[in-house]
C-alpha positions as CSV (number, residue, x, y, z in Angstrom):
1,M,0.2,0.6,0.2
2,T,1.4,3.2,-0.7
3,T,1.7,6.5,1.7
4,K,0.6,9.7,1.3
5,K,4.0,10.8,0.9
6,Q,4.6,8.5,-2.0
7,K,1.5,9.1,-3.8
8,K,2.5,13.0,-3.8
9,A,5.6,12.5,-5.1
10,W,4.2,10.2,-8.1
11,A,1.5,13.3,-8.4
12,K,4.3,15.5,-8.6
13,A,6.6,13.4,-11.2
14,S,3.5,13.0,-13.4
15,R,2.9,16.7,-13.7
16,K,6.5,17.7,-14.4
17,W,6.4,15.0,-17.1
18,Y,3.1,16.3,-18.6
19,K,4.5,19.6,-18.7
20,K,7.6,18.5,-20.8
21,N,5.5,16.4,-23.0
22,R,2.5,18.5,-23.6
23,E,2.8,18.7,-27.2
24,K,3.2,14.7,-27.5
25,V,0.5,14.0,-25.0
26,G,-1.8,16.5,-27.3
27,K,-1.2,14.2,-30.2
28,I,-1.8,11.1,-28.7
29,H,-4.9,12.1,-27.4
30,Q,-5.9,14.0,-30.5
31,R,-5.3,10.9,-32.7
32,E,-7.2,8.9,-30.5
33,Y,-10.2,10.9,-30.5
34,Y,-10.3,12.4,-33.7
35,Q,-9.3,9.5,-36.2
36,E,-10.9,8.6,-39.1
37,G,-14.9,7.6,-38.1
38,G,-13.5,7.8,-34.3
39,K,-17.2,10.0,-33.3
40,E,-19.1,7.7,-35.6
41,K,-17.7,4.6,-33.7
42,R,-18.2,6.4,-30.2
43,R,-21.6,6.7,-31.2
44,I,-22.3,3.1,-32.0
45,Y,-20.5,1.9,-29.4
46,Y,-22.5,3.9,-27.2
47,Q,-25.6,2.5,-28.6
48,E,-24.9,-1.2,-28.1
49,N,-23.8,-0.4,-24.7
50,R,-26.0,2.3,-23.3
51,E,-27.5,0.6,-20.7
52,R,-24.4,-0.6,-18.9
53,I,-22.7,3.0,-19.8
54,R,-25.7,4.4,-18.0
55,R,-25.8,1.8,-14.9
56,E,-22.2,2.2,-14.2
57,Y,-22.2,6.4,-14.7
58,K,-25.4,6.3,-11.5
59,E,-23.4,3.7,-9.8
60,R,-20.3,6.1,-9.9
61,M,-22.5,9.1,-9.1
62,N,-24.2,7.6,-6.4
63,V,-21.6,7.0,-4.0
64,P,-22.4,8.9,-0.7
65,R,-19.2,10.5,-0.2
66,L,-18.7,11.7,-3.5
67,K,-22.5,13.0,-3.7
68,A,-21.7,15.1,-0.8
69,K,-18.6,16.3,-2.0
70,R,-20.4,17.3,-5.1
71,R,-22.7,19.2,-3.3
72,L,-20.5,21.0,-1.1
73,M,-18.8,22.2,-4.4
74,S,-22.0,23.2,-5.7
75,Y,-22.9,24.7,-3.1
76,K,-19.4,26.8,-2.4
77,S,-19.6,27.8,-6.4
78,H,-23.3,29.2,-6.5
79,Q,-22.1,31.3,-3.2
80,K,-19.2,32.5,-4.9
81,L,-21.3,33.4,-7.8
82,R,-23.9,35.2,-5.3
83,L,-21.3,36.9,-3.8
84,A,-20.3,38.0,-7.4
85,I,-23.5,39.6,-8.0
86,F,-24.0,41.5,-4.7
87,D,-21.0,42.9,-5.6
88,H,-21.8,44.1,-8.7
89,Y,-24.9,45.4,-8.1
90,G,-24.2,47.6,-5.1
91,G,-22.6,45.7,-2.2
92,R,-23.4,42.8,0.0
93,I,-26.0,45.2,1.7
94,C,-29.8,45.7,1.6
95,K,-30.8,48.5,-0.2
96,D,-34.2,49.5,1.8
97,C,-33.0,48.7,5.5
98,G,-29.6,48.0,5.5
99,E,-28.8,44.0,6.4
100,T,-25.8,42.4,5.6
101,D,-26.6,39.0,6.8
102,L,-25.9,36.8,3.3
103,V,-28.4,34.4,3.9
104,V,-31.3,36.8,3.9
105,L,-30.0,39.0,1.2
106,T,-31.1,38.6,-2.4
107,I,-31.4,39.9,-5.6
108,D,-34.7,41.8,-6.8
109,H,-35.9,43.4,-10.0
110,I,-36.4,47.3,-9.6
111,G,-40.4,47.8,-10.5
112,G,-41.2,44.2,-10.1
113,G,-41.9,42.1,-12.8
114,G,-39.3,38.8,-11.7
115,H,-42.4,36.2,-11.8
116,Q,-43.3,37.1,-15.4
117,Q,-39.6,37.3,-16.4
118,R,-38.8,33.6,-15.2
119,R,-41.5,32.3,-16.7
120,D,-40.6,33.7,-20.2
121,L,-37.4,32.7,-20.0
122,G,-38.0,29.4,-18.4
123,F,-35.8,28.9,-16.0
124,S,-36.1,28.7,-11.7
125,A,-34.6,31.5,-9.0
126,G,-31.7,29.6,-8.6
127,S,-30.7,29.7,-12.2
128,F,-31.5,33.6,-12.0
129,Y,-27.7,33.9,-11.1
130,Y,-26.0,32.3,-13.6
131,W,-28.4,33.9,-15.9
132,L,-27.3,37.3,-14.7
133,K,-23.7,36.2,-15.3
134,R,-24.1,35.1,-18.6
135,N,-26.1,38.0,-19.7
136,N,-23.6,40.9,-18.4
137,Y,-24.8,42.0,-15.3
138,P,-27.8,43.9,-16.7
139,T,-29.7,46.7,-15.3
140,G,-32.5,46.9,-13.5
141,Y,-31.9,45.0,-10.5
142,E,-30.7,45.7,-7.3
143,I,-29.9,43.5,-3.8
144,V,-32.9,43.4,-0.9
145,C,-33.7,41.2,2.1
146,M,-36.1,38.7,1.6
147,N,-37.8,41.0,4.3
148,C,-37.8,43.8,1.6
149,N,-38.3,42.0,-0.9
150,W,-41.8,39.9,0.9
151,R,-42.7,43.3,1.6
152,R,-42.9,45.3,-1.6
153,W,-44.4,42.2,-3.1
154,I,-47.3,42.5,-0.7
155,K,-47.6,46.0,-1.2
156,C,-47.9,45.6,-4.9
157,L,-50.5,43.0,-4.1
158,Y,-52.5,45.3,-2.3
159,K,-52.3,48.2,-4.9
160,N,-53.2,45.6,-7.2
161,I,-56.1,44.4,-5.3
162,T,-57.6,47.7,-3.8
163,G,-56.7,50.2,-6.6
164,E,-55.0,52.3,-4.3
């Protein structure tokens, strides 16, 4: 059985070899992947072995330790994106009340219309942050806490019902 020290030494040597032989490695991978008829061969192989490939993939992905690790990595990545968006739209503070707790901060459409926009574009509230980034942080949004966001929604709802 190998020790941690041996594994680190092997990994270091491996990285060093790959850096030194980058062109050679690239050509090997390119030759294997782009050989004549390679795409068609891979497609046929997948069709013939689809059930086995999918079963093995599910088995690999459902390992509890890896599931928890992927969940944590996804959470960290989402939080990093949220912070970047908050910083772009005016900082990590609620525009209305000054709340700074990141757990309750969210993005709000100026003038409302968030529900309709999500329905039109066909995405959930969670993927909204990714949409903002992909579209170069469009204007018309601000940072508020959930209480202020809810308060705005109730006021708008009341205004529409009563006509006041």
